[in-house]
N, C-alpha and C positions, 0 to 999 in steps of 0.2 A: 803357811804359803807366803810369808811377807818378802822371801827373797825371789819372787817371780818378776819378771820384767815386763814392762809394757812393750808390745811389738808394735802396735798400729791402732791408731784412735779413728772411728768412724762417726759420722754424724748420727744423732739418736733415732732419725728416721730412715737410716739405710737398711734395706733388707739383706739380712745376712744369710738367709737361709742356704744359698749356694755356698757360702763360707763353711757354713756348719756342716754341711754334707761332704765338702772336701776335706774337712778336719776328720770327720768319722770314717770316711772311706780310706784316707791314708793313714789312720791310727797316729796321729799327731798329738803329741801330749800338750795342747792348747786349750785355753778356756777362754769365753768371753763373758764379760760383765758390763753393767751400765755404772758409770762413775762419772759423776758430775755433768750430767747431762750429754754424755757421750757413751758409746760403746766401745769397749777397749777389748783388743785381743791380748792376752798374756802368754808368756812362755816360761818355761822353769830354768833356762839358759839365756844368759845375755846375748848370746852368739845369734839366737832367732831373729832378733831385729835386723842385724846385718844381712842375714841369709835370705829372710822372706820379704824385706822391704820393696824392692824392685817389683816383685810379683804381685804383692798387694797395691802398690801404687798404680800399676797399670790395670790391674782388675777392678779397682776403685773409679777409674777413669773410663771403664768401660771398653778396653781395648782388647782384653782377652776374656776368655771362659775358664772358669776353674774346672769345669766338667771335661775339659780338655787337657787338664794338667794331671800328670801321674807321677808318682814316687817311685824312682828306680835306685836300686842299692848300687852303691860304688865297690867294686871288689877291691881287695887288699893289693893286688896286683897293680890296678889302675890307679888307685890312690897313691901308691908308693912309686909309681912311673916318673910323676913330675915333681917329686918331692925333693926339696933342698937337703943337703947333708944335715944330720941333726933333728930331722922332723919325724924320725921313725916312731916316736911315742905319741905323736899327734892322734886323737881319737878319729875314727872313721866315720864317714857321715853317709848320708844318702842324697840323692840328687832328684829335684822336681823338675821334670820336663815337660814342656807342651809340644804335642806332636805337630806334624806338618798341617794337619786340619785346624789348628788353633786358630789361624789368621791373625797373626800378630801384625802390629803396624809396623811400617819401615823402621829401621833403626832400633828394633826392640828384640833383636835376636837372642839376647841374653835374658829377657824377661822371665822365661819360662823355668829359669833354673834358679835353685835355692838349696844349700845344704840343710840339712835336718839332723838334730839329734835323734837317735833310735826311739821310738815310743814305746813305753812299758806297757804289757798288756792290761794290767790293772792300775787306777789313778793312785798316786801317793796322797791320800786324805791325811790331813794333819789329826793328831790324835785326839786333840780337844773338840773336834767336830764329831767325833763317834764315841761319847761316853758310855752309851747304853751298850753298843756292841762290844766295847772293851769289858764292860760289867759282865755281860753274857758270857765272854769267852772265859774270864776268870772263874765265873760259877761252874762251867763245865769241869774244870779242874778241882775245884773246891769240892764239888759233888763226889768226885771220885775218891778223892783223899778221906772224905767223911765216911764213905762206904767201907773203905780199907780199913778205917779205926772203928766199924761197927757203930757209928754215930748217926746213920740216915734214917733210923726208924721213924723219927718225927717228921721225916719229908714224904715218905711214901704213902700210898693208899693200902691199908691192910686188905689182903685178899680176901674174897668171899667164895669158900669152898663147898657151900651147901648145894644140893642137888637141884633144888627149886629156888631159883633167885627171885626175891621180889624187893622193890625199891625201898619200901618201908622199912625192912629189917636188914637192909645191906650194910656193909660195912662203913661205906662212904656216908651213908645217912647218920650211921652212929657218930663218925667223925664231926659231922656238921652239928648233930644236937650236943657234942661237947664242946662246940665253939672253935673246932679245929678247922676253920674255913681255908687257911693257907694251903692244905692238902690239895686243893682243887688245882693249885699250879705249881707248889714244890716239887713234884715228882720229875719236873724237866731239869732240876739241878743234879740229881742222881745219875751217876755214871758206873757201869759196871766193870769197866776195863779202862785203862788207858788209851788204847786205840779208839774206843768209843768217846772218849771225851775229845781226843785228836780230831777225828773227823767231824764232830759236831762244831767245834771250834774252829776249823778250817772253813766249814760251811757260812758261819756267823762272819768270819773275816772277810771272805770272799763276796758274800750277797749281803749282809746286814750293813756293814760300814759304808757301802756306796749308797744303799737305801737311806741311811741315816744322815749321811753327809747332804744328800740331795733334798730329801722331803723334811728333814728335820728330826729331833729326837722324840718328840711327842707323838707324830703319826705312827713311827717305828714302835714306840711303847705301846699304843693301842693294839697294833697289829700282834706284838709278842704276847700281851696279855690274854687278848681273847683267842689266840690260836692255841696257846698253852692250855687254857681251860678246855678248849673244845676238843683238843687232841687227846687229853687226858681223860676226859668224859668218854669220848669215843672208844677209847682203848679199855677203859673199864668196864663199860656195858658190853663190849665184844667179848671181853676174855676176863671176868670178874675174879676169876680163880688164880690168876697169876699176879706177880708183883712184877711192875713194869717201872721204867724211869729212863731218862735220857731227853735231851733238847731237839731230837730228830723231827718232831712234830713242829716245833717252831721253824726250824731250818727249811722243813718242806713248805711252810706257809711263805718263807722269803722266797723259795723257788716258785711258789705260784705267783707271789708278787712280781718278780722279775719277768716271768713268762708273759703276764698282762702288759706290763710297762713295755717291754721289747716290741710288742706288736702297736702299742697305741702311741709309743714315742721312737719311731724306727731309727732315728739318727742317735739315740743313747746307745753307747757301746762300752759302757764301765764294765759290764760283766760279759764276758766272751758267751756266745750263743750255745757252744758246745757244753757248758756246765749244766745248763738248764736241760739240754739233751740228755746227757749222762744221768742226770739225777732222776729224772722222769723214767728212763730206761731201768734205772736200778730199783725205783718203786715198783714198777710192773714185774721185774724179775722176783723180788722178795715177795710181792702179793701172791704170785704163782705158787708159792711154796717151794720154789727149786732151790733156794739158798738154805732154807732149814733142812730140806731133804737131804743135801749134799754135805753141809757142815754141822748139822745137828745144833743149830743155834736159833732160839727163838727170835722173832722179829716182831716189833709193835706196829703191824700193817695198819690197823684202824687208827692209831695216833699219826701216822704218816700221811694216810688219804685224809684224815680229818683236818690236819693243818694244811695239807695242799689246798684242798677246796675252800678252807676259811681265808687263806691267802688270796686267792682269784677272786673271790666274792669281796672281801675288803677293798682290794685294790681297784676292783670296778666302781665301787662307791667312791673312792678317793679320785679316780679319774673324772667322774660325773661332777665332782666338786671342783674340778680344774686342777687337779694336783699335778697333771703330766705335764705342765710348763715348767716344772722344776727339773724335769729330765730332758730338757732340749738342749743341746749343744750351745745354744745361742744365749741361754739363761743358766747360770750356775749359782748354786748356793753358797760356794765357796768364794770368800772374798779374798783376793791375792794382795791386796793393798797392806 
């Protein structure tokens, strides 16, 4: 993010919660960080400084309230009506307007206007900030390729098809007695089809990269390792007679983490809330047996549920340790400099 531009600088003791709420509400691609004892607002385009400078100056002076400022799209017809010849290829913008109730000071009729480049629904994190997420995505496809070549036998937990299951004589206990401890985690790598790998990779891309960029690689690694083991154990003990695999348990741990963080840090909007809603609904549909009944495809429901619960609990512990401060719009883990 070295190409980001400093839009405005605020004193270190300036309360920017209203600005953070405005950014989140308007879905603007802006970030705030602390630089050289200043709070700096960054934008991905140099035009942000020219567009937002009047608005920020008057808000910083206490002349307007950002709660009264709204973002309104400018239609193509309106944008082109006053354009000079040759400007047809100029990018369209949106306008931020302060309503009549804003109470602007005399002579500040244009304070509430600012063009803005359209905000992307997901932040564009630099790849170097999310190495573990990228590794997990690569492992999804690597596991599918290994299965296609019949090379995944060393990654799965062998099924235990005895009628009376006991831990001491189980296949998992046999793996451990042979020193094959990696099998507690390695089933998450195995994927039985390309769509299976694609969906899990997409889940890591949407959920994992934002969590890693904000919280750091180490906290995400703890979440992944613990949830992988918990989800695999849950699925094995629930259905030891079947072979299972996939990163869905880890993805549902990410869903649980995002669910908690969206409630404890309500101004964090990196992940659309609808994504979590759909994921939880899918968890319930699969757990009901409806998907298996209709399509005849088995689903590792115990792994999904185990990963989800693990993600919720670990994130609550993370929040108790003060981790939610990394998910505030006022404090970002990404350094635009």
